[in-house]
Steps between C-alpha positions, in 0.01 A plus 500: 500500500122537478512336157685199645252469788204527263652242268555265793135544599388418144377853437579703191833684556335842464216410735631398839261253661258511208134492597367426152240222490635158425389388156228242533618160384187444291433709193156631409437246225588211730277642773216547251527143371542343844225704661267465204541125470476450874192724521320334207565150635396615848179648359414180312580285802289714732206500257527122473514459877219746571277348231546141615193479717255638247431828677394718212286769656570866441602535864748214479659652188550833680654302787724315251615832349592639842685181598695497176609860555593435865698189399685691227590782739616254767705308241660821373584608855646159584706488181625858538586443865689181413703691239570776752630273774691276257708788362839500665569870441446751779155655495408864519183667609232445237661192341224275632230714337692514172539122502129450570406745225686282248233230553231702315493264196372215717207708626435651156481153344209396724296817445331381176380187680389708797298711253342188343400365842382837629302559179320169554442604860348830391276329246675621184503138375392164642677390817477132403785380280705820523809294580529393134540852360739570791709195404503607133600854598791376710619252238499786248687722745762229557548452126531875444751546784721222366480626143566867582782424741668271249474766229647760741794260533530504117406136466374396154123491451486118495685480832286779649181318402635180653586680824152654505348156448706353785387784729139443393545133581533598867144633485378193311647280775289686757186455285568127454574458870174680580305263272669191643455607862132585452 
């Protein structure tokens, strides 16, 4: 009887009313690619926006680094929260935190750019023109994410390189838009 009730509830027959976590609908590789691409494009876009007005002092670069980090954290929270409320399955205690924790690739992807901006703010290198190395870094990150993810999916090298190039194109679009808008 318990087995029939458990089966009706969708639980494993030997675990009445199973309380195992629901498998997350996104696998780790997908989360890494999505978060990494989103984070790298976000970082490039923020650098472009924050560099538009020619503020290139050390103080403004520290400010830019903080704003990029705050924006990435807010984006990760918003994306994680949207996933959490969009899931139709019942939620258990701690599910919200687990869902938010899955957004780490987005935040991790902006950290190199945060380091470039902060380094300029701390005087490790010139604050003027630091957006160009940041753009190059993010374009390289986008290419690498596309290439590695395609190879994980056992795509041939030629296809993986093409996918990496298409991902990198997202960063190039931000750079071109920045040049046109300025």
